[in-house]
C-alpha positions in Angstrom: -4.9 -6.6 7.8 -7.4 -6.4 5.0 -5.8 -3.4 3.5 -2.4 -4.7 3.6 -3.7 -8.0 2.1 -5.5 -6.0 -0.7 -2.1 -4.0 -1.3 -0.1 -7.2 -1.4 -2.7 -8.8 -4.0 -2.5 -5.7 -6.2 1.2 -5.5 -6.1 1.9 -8.9 -6.9 -0.8 -8.8 -9.7 0.8 -5.6 -11.3 4.1 -8.0 -11.7 2.1 -9.2 -14.9 2.7 -7.0 -17.9 -0.9 -7.0 -18.9 -2.3 -6.5 -15.5 0.0 -3.7 -14.8 -1.3 -1.9 -17.9 -4.8 -2.5 -16.7 -4.0 -0.8 -13.6 -2.2 2.2 -15.1 -5.1 2.8 -17.4 -7.6 2.4 -14.7 -5.7 5.0 -12.5 -5.5 7.5 -15.4 -9.5 7.1 -15.7 -10.1 7.5 -11.8 -7.7 10.6 -12.0 -9.6 12.1 -14.7 -13.0 11.5 -13.3 -12.0 12.7 -9.5 -9.9 15.8 -10.8 -13.3 17.3 -11.2 -16.1 17.3 -8.5 -18.6 18.1 -10.9 -17.6 15.5 -13.3 -17.6 12.9 -10.3 -20.9 14.2 -9.0 -22.5 13.8 -12.4 -21.2 10.2 -12.8 -22.5 9.2 -9.5 -26.1 10.6 -10.5 -26.1 8.7 -13.8 -24.9 5.6 -11.9 -27.7 6.0 -9.5 -30.1 6.7 -12.4 -29.2 3.2 -14.1 -29.6 1.5 -10.8 -33.1 2.9 -10.5 -34.1 2.0 -14.1 -32.7 -1.6 -13.4 -34.7 -2.1 -10.3 -37.9 -0.8 -12.1 -37.3 -3.1 -15.0 -36.7 -6.1 -12.6 -33.1 -6.7 -14.0 -32.0 -6.7 -10.3 -33.6 -7.3 -6.9 -33.3 -5.3 -3.7 -33.8 -5.9 -0.2 -34.2 -3.7 2.9 -31.9 -4.3 6.0 -31.4 -2.6 9.7 -28.4 -0.5 8.3 -29.2 0.2 4.9 -32.3 1.6 2.9 -32.0 -0.3 -0.3 -29.2 -2.9 -1.0 -28.4 -4.7 -4.4 -28.8 -8.4 -3.7 -28.2 -10.2 -6.8 -28.4 -9.9 -10.6 -31.3 -11.7 -12.2 -30.3 -14.1 -15.0 -27.8 -11.8 -16.2 -24.6 -13.1 -17.8 -21.0 -11.6 -19.1 -22.3 -12.1 -22.6 -25.4 -10.2 -22.0 -23.5 -7.5 -20.1 -21.0 -7.0 -23.2 -23.9 -6.9 -25.7 -25.6 -4.2 -23.8 -22.5 -2.2 -23.6 -21.3 -2.9 -26.8 -18.2 -4.6 -25.7 -16.2 -6.7 -28.1 -16.5 -10.5 -27.0 -13.4 -12.4 -28.0 -13.6 -15.7 -29.4 -11.6 -17.9 -26.9 -10.6 -20.5 -29.6 -9.3 -18.0 -32.0 -5.7 -17.4 -32.4 -3.9 -14.8 -30.3 -2.0 -12.1 -31.8 0.3 -10.1 -29.3 -0.3 -6.8 -31.5 -0.4 -5.2 -35.0 2.1 -6.3 -37.5 3.8 -9.7 -37.5 6.0 -10.7 -34.4 9.0 -12.7 -35.0 8.4 -15.2 -32.1 4.7 -15.4 -32.5 3.3 -18.6 -31.3 1.0 -19.8 -34.1 -0.9 -22.3 -31.6 -1.5 -19.8 -28.8 -5.3 -19.1 -28.4 -7.1 -16.3 -26.8 -8.1 -18.5 -23.9 -4.8 -19.7 -23.5 -3.3 -16.3 -23.2 -6.1 -14.8 -20.7 -6.3 -18.2 -18.4 -2.6 -19.4 -18.5 -0.4 -16.3 -19.5 -2.3 -13.7 -17.1 -4.5 -15.4 -14.7 -2.4 -18.0 -13.8 0.8 -16.2 -13.9 -1.0 -13.7 -11.4 -2.1 -16.1 -9.0 1.5 -17.4 -8.8 2.8 -14.0 -8.0 0.1 -13.7 -5.4 0.9 -16.8 -3.8 4.5 -15.7 -3.7 3.5 -12.6 -2.0 1.2 -14.6 0.5 4.7 -16.0 2.0 4.3 -13.3 4.8 0.9 -14.5 5.6 2.5 -18.0 6.4 5.0 -16.2 8.7 2.1 -14.4 10.5 0.2 -17.6 11.0 3.3 -19.2 12.4 3.9 -16.3 14.7 0.3 -16.5 16.0 0.4 -20.2 16.7 3.9 -19.9 18.4 2.6 -16.8 20.5 -0.6 -18.7 21.4 1.6 -21.2 23.6 1.6 -18.2 26.2 -1.9 -17.7 26.5 -3.5 -18.4 30.1 -7.0 -19.1 28.6 -8.5 -22.5 29.7 -6.0 -23.0 32.4 -3.0 -22.7 30.0 -4.3 -25.5 27.8 -2.1 -24.1 25.1 1.1 -24.0 27.1 4.0 -25.4 25.2 7.6 -25.1 26.0 8.9 -26.1 22.5 6.7 -23.6 20.9 7.6 -20.8 23.1 11.4 -21.5 22.7 11.0 -21.7 18.9 9.2 -18.4 19.0 12.1 -16.7 20.7 14.8 -18.4 18.4 13.1 -17.5 15.1 11.5 -14.1 16.0 13.4 -12.6 18.6 17.0 -13.7 18.3 18.4 -10.2 19.0 16.6 -10.0 22.2 17.6 -13.4 23.5 21.2 -14.5 23.2 21.9 -18.3 23.1 22.6 -18.4 26.8 19.5 -16.5 27.8 17.6 -19.0 25.4 19.0 -22.0 27.4 17.9 -20.1 30.7 14.6 -19.2 29.2 13.9 -23.1 28.6 14.9 -23.7 32.3 12.8 -21.0 33.6 9.7 -22.3 31.5 10.0 -25.6 33.2 9.8 -24.0 36.6 7.2 -21.8 35.3 4.9 -24.8 34.2 5.0 -26.4 37.9 4.8 -22.8 39.6 2.6 -20.7 37.8 0.5 -22.8 35.6 -0.6 -24.7 38.8 -1.2 -21.6 40.8 -4.8 -21.1 41.4 -4.5 -17.1 41.2 -3.7 -17.6 37.6 -6.4 -20.0 36.5 -9.1 -17.7 35.7 -6.8 -15.4 33.6 -7.9 -15.5 29.8 -5.7 -12.9 28.0 -1.9 -12.4 27.5 -2.4 -8.9 29.3 -4.0 -10.4 32.3 -1.2 -12.7 32.7 1.5 -10.1 32.4 -0.4 -7.8 34.9 -0.6 -11.0 37.3 2.8 -12.1 37.1 4.0 -8.1 38.0 1.4 -7.9 40.8 2.5 -11.4 42.3 6.3 -10.4 41.8 6.9 -13.5 39.7 7.9 -11.4 37.0 11.3 -10.8 38.7 11.5 -14.6 39.1 10.7 -15.5 35.6 12.1 -12.3 34.0 12.8 -13.8 30.5 9.4 -15.1 30.3 8.1 -11.7 31.1 10.2 -10.0 28.4 8.8 -12.6 25.8 5.2 -11.8 27.1 5.8 -8.2 26.7 7.2 -8.5 23.4 4.1 -10.6 22.0 2.0 -7.7 23.5 3.5 -5.3 21.2 2.2 -7.1 18.3 -1.2 -5.8 18.7 0.3 -2.1 18.9 1.9 -2.6 15.7 -1.1 -4.1 14.0 -3.4 -1.3 15.4 -0.9 1.6 14.2 -0.7 0.0 10.7 -4.6 0.0 10.6 -4.9 3.4 11.9 -2.2 4.7 9.3 -4.4 3.3 6.3 -7.7 4.8 7.9 -6.0 8.2 8.3 -4.7 7.9 4.7 -8.2 7.3 3.3 -9.7 10.1 5.3 -6.9 12.7 4.3 -6.4 11.9 0.7 -9.8 12.3 -0.5 -10.9 13.0 -4.1 -10.8 16.6 -3.4 -7.1 16.1 -2.4 -6.1 13.6 -4.9 -2.9 15.4 -6.0 -1.5 15.6 -2.4 2.3 15.0 -2.5 3.5 11.9 -0.6 5.8 14.0 1.7 2.9 16.4 2.4 0.6 13.4 3.1 3.1 11.8 5.2 3.2 14.9 7.5 -0.5 15.3 7.7 -0.8 11.7 8.7 1.6 11.9 11.6 -0.3 15.0 12.8 -3.6 13.0 12.5 -2.5 9.7 14.1 -0.5 11.0 16.8 -3.4 13.4 18.1 -2.5 13.0 21.8 1.0 14.1 21.2 0.2 16.9 18.9 -2.5 18.2 21.4 0.4 19.1 23.8 1.8 21.6 21.3 0.3 25.2 21.0 0.0 27.6 17.9 2.3 30.0 20.0 4.9 27.2 20.4 4.8 26.4 16.6 5.1 30.0 15.7 8.1 30.3 17.9 9.9 27.3 16.5 9.3 28.8 13.1 10.6 32.0 14.1 13.8 30.5 15.7 14.4 28.7 12.5 14.2 32.0 10.7 16.8 33.5 12.9 19.2 30.3 12.5 18.9 30.7 8.8 19.8 34.4 8.9 22.9 34.0 11.1 
């Protein structure tokens, strides 16, 4: 989720023209740096030396932990102004009049200040786009809340017929017709009196255990619609895990040494990496035979 959240934030922010230009310039700088391994190593070496000098001059503090040798903890009495002065970065006067560019613009606002431009025109607008992008998080939250009504933990404390019916109606309308939705509500009423009160189901804490318990007891045949929605909810974990594996594979495959890899070639490599179990069933001879048959088909 962290990867998708980061991508959503960046995508939403880039809808603002100034932020979009910033990321374009940043991408160009990164591509220039990582295109040369020597240049990249020199930059990392220079950064390490700078950190060592800052530690030696007590500009930053360090601490030692169990999983790291030295970790930056916090800057000591530094500020944005001091940072800009040290690196010879121009500090804009936030009360000065903001000018869109060189020359005179016909629609230039005479009362527009630098602070208003950065705070309102860029920062606030970017936040608005991000909040709009966060709508998917609201849907995800609602989906989790409604799905929790199926959890058998704490003797089915969260069980709620209304929530389950709303879950089916809103997120799985293609899997349940109107007639099946009515039948599901009827099954849930009997399920509440039968399964929830049954001692064999009191110690189950996960949906997976509940699904297995219904199958073993044969009650999955009686409450077949409830069994269906439980299995659909279980697939949410698989889809989330698959997405996370895809982002991990992308990070491992498209390194700074392979930063110019085309999207199609990257996608093919990711499929091979993610589906290792399936790929393991193919031998080199099988692949060679497949390419040989493709050659014969083309000649024919």
